C-alpha positions in Angstrom: -70.8 117.1 125.0 -70.1 114.0 128.1 -73.0 112.6 129.8 -73.8 113.4 134.1 -73.3 110.2 135.7 -75.8 108.9 138.4 -73.2 107.3 140.2 -72.2 109.1 143.3 -69.6 107.4 144.5 -68.7 105.6 147.3 -71.3 105.3 150.4 -68.8 107.2 152.7 -67.7 109.6 150.2 -69.2 112.7 151.9 -66.6 111.8 154.7 -68.5 110.3 157.1 -66.2 107.7 156.9 -64.1 107.6 159.2 -66.6 107.6 162.0 -67.8 105.1 161.1 -65.1 103.1 160.4 -64.1 105.0 164.7 -67.9 103.0 165.8 -67.3 100.1 163.9 -63.9 99.0 164.5 -64.3 99.5 168.8 -68.1 97.7 169.0 -68.1 95.3 170.8 -67.6 92.1 168.5 -65.0 93.5 166.4 -62.9 94.0 169.7 -63.6 90.6 170.4 -62.3 89.1 166.9 -59.4 91.5 167.2 -58.0 90.1 170.3 -58.8 86.7 169.7 -56.4 87.1 166.6 -54.0 89.2 168.0 -53.6 86.1 171.1 -53.3 84.0 168.6 -50.9 85.5 166.3 -48.5 86.2 169.6 -49.1 82.4 170.2 -47.3 82.0 166.6 -44.9 84.5 166.9 -45.3 86.4 164.2 -47.7 89.5 166.1 -44.7 92.0 164.9 -41.7 90.4 163.7 -42.6 91.9 160.2 -42.3 88.7 158.7 -46.3 90.1 156.2 -48.3 87.0 158.0 -51.7 87.3 159.6 -54.3 85.0 161.0 -56.8 84.4 159.0 -60.2 82.6 160.5 -61.5 79.5 158.6 -64.8 78.3 157.1 -65.2 76.3 159.8 -63.8 79.0 162.6 -59.7 77.0 162.9 -57.5 80.2 162.3 -54.1 79.5 159.7 -51.4 81.8 158.6 -51.9 83.4 155.8 -50.0 86.5 154.1 -51.6 89.4 155.8 -52.2 91.1 151.7 -54.3 88.0 150.8 -56.0 87.8 154.1 -56.4 92.1 153.9 -57.7 92.1 150.9 -60.3 89.9 150.7 -63.3 92.4 153.0 -64.7 89.7 153.9 -65.6 87.6 151.2 -65.8 84.0 151.9 -63.1 82.1 151.7 
C-alpha cells in the first residue's frame, strides 16, 4: 500500500504560475534588465541571428556572451 505524500508540488502548481510570471516580467526592474541585455545583444550582433548565445551578467556586473542554455539554466544562482 502506497503512502500518501506530504509534497504538494511546485509553489505555483495550482495554475497561478502564468499570472505570477506575467506580473514578475512586467516589473520595472525586470523590464530594465531585459532592455539592457537586448541592447547589449544587438550591439554585439548576436540578437536574433540564431547563434544560440545570450549576454549574461557576471558577479562583478560586467556582461559576457554565453550559450543560452547555460545562461537560462542557472535560474538566478550565483554565477
